C-alpha positions in Angstrom: 0.0 -0.1 0.0 1.4 3.5 -1.0 0.7 6.0 2.0 2.2 9.4 2.6 5.0 9.7 5.1 8.2 11.8 6.0 11.5 10.3 4.7 15.1 11.2 5.7 14.3 12.6 9.2 16.3 10.4 11.7 15.2 12.6 14.8 11.5 12.0 13.9 12.1 8.2 13.4 14.0 8.0 16.6 11.2 9.6 18.3 8.4 7.8 17.0 10.3 4.5 17.6 10.8 5.8 21.3 7.2 6.4 21.8 6.1 3.2 20.3 8.3 1.3 22.4 6.9 3.5 25.4 3.3 2.7 24.7 4.1 -1.1 24.1 6.0 -1.2 27.6 3.1 0.8 29.2 0.5 -1.8 27.7 2.4 -4.8 28.9 3.0 -3.5 32.3 -0.6 -2.6 32.9 -1.7 -6.0 31.0 -4.0 -4.0 28.7 -4.2 -4.3 25.0 -5.1 -0.8 24.1 -3.4 2.7 24.2 -3.3 5.9 22.8 -0.8 8.1 20.9 -1.4 11.7 20.9 0.3 14.0 18.4 0.0 17.8 18.8 1.1 20.4 16.2 1.7 23.9 17.5 2.1 27.3 15.8 5.6 28.5 16.0 4.5 32.0 17.0 4.8 32.4 20.8 2.8 35.0 22.7 3.5 36.0 26.1 0.5 35.7 28.4 -0.5 35.1 31.9 0.5 36.8 34.9 4.1 35.7 35.0 4.6 36.5 31.1 4.6 32.6 30.4 5.1 32.1 26.6 1.6 30.4 25.3 2.3 28.0 22.7 -1.3 26.8 21.5 -1.9 23.5 19.4 -3.6 24.0 16.1 -4.3 20.3 15.9 -4.4 17.2 17.9 -4.2 13.7 16.5 -5.4 10.9 19.0 -4.6 7.6 17.5 -6.0 4.8 19.4 -4.0 1.6 19.5 -5.3 -2.0 20.0 -3.1 -5.1 19.8 -5.1 -8.3 19.3 -3.3 -11.2 21.1 -0.7 -13.0 19.0 -1.5 -16.5 17.9 1.0 -18.6 15.9 0.3 -18.8 12.3 -2.4 -15.9 12.2 -3.7 -14.8 9.2 -2.5 -11.2 8.7 -4.8 -10.3 5.7 -7.6 -8.9 8.2 -5.1 -6.9 9.9 -3.5 -5.6 6.7 -7.1 -4.5 5.5 -7.8 -2.9 8.7 -4.2 -0.9 8.6 -5.2 0.1 5.0 -8.7 1.4 5.6 -7.4 3.3 8.8 -4.9 4.8 6.7 -7.4 5.6 4.0 -9.4 7.4 6.5 -6.6 9.3 8.2 -5.6 10.8 4.6 -9.1 11.5 3.6 -9.9 13.5 6.9 -6.6 15.5 6.7 -7.0 16.4 3.3 -10.4 17.4 3.8 -10.1 19.6 6.8 -7.1 21.8 6.3 -8.3 25.4 6.6 -7.2 25.9 10.1 -3.4 25.0 9.4 -1.2 28.1 9.8 0.9 29.1 6.8 4.2 27.5 6.4 6.8 30.0 6.9 10.0 28.0 6.5 11.6 25.5 4.3 12.4 23.2 7.2 11.4 19.5 6.9 9.2 20.0 10.1 8.0 23.4 9.7 5.5 23.2 13.0 6.6 22.1 16.6 5.1 19.1 17.9 4.6 16.9 20.5 4.1 13.0 21.0 2.5 11.6 24.1 1.4 7.9 25.0 -0.9 6.7 27.6 -3.8 4.4 28.0 -6.9 5.1 25.7 -9.1 7.5 27.6 -13.0 7.0 27.0 -14.0 10.0 29.3 -16.1 11.5 26.7 -14.3 14.8 26.5 -11.4 16.2 25.1 -9.9 17.9 27.7 -7.7 16.3 30.6 -7.4 17.6 34.1 -3.8 18.6 33.2 -5.2 20.8 30.5 -8.0 22.4 32.6 -5.4 23.2 35.4 -2.9 24.8 32.9 -5.8 27.0 31.8 -6.4 28.1 35.2 -2.6 28.9 35.9 
């Protein structure tokens, strides 16, 4: 299957590998089969805000990717998993390509023009998009 990806970015590749390993270790430690990877893209322009002049870096997009690992069985038929992967990649590309009016202008020729963060954790089925940490940061 052909799908878009960034190439020749060893720092990004290393970060992604590190975060995937962290997620798998977390899932193994807690004996769960699902987790979540959250990728947040930020605007480079930082504005001073708050009482203490803290730099405010707002994310203009969050990708929350839920990961579910089925039990491994010997001689498993991988075709359903490959089809599921292809369907999910197609959905992601379609959504990203359709909803792009909010993306800030690219003002540099860097291979990664927007700062990003990658976080891993358990799948949160709280029904809201805001964590307690986000709420406390807003208050501060």
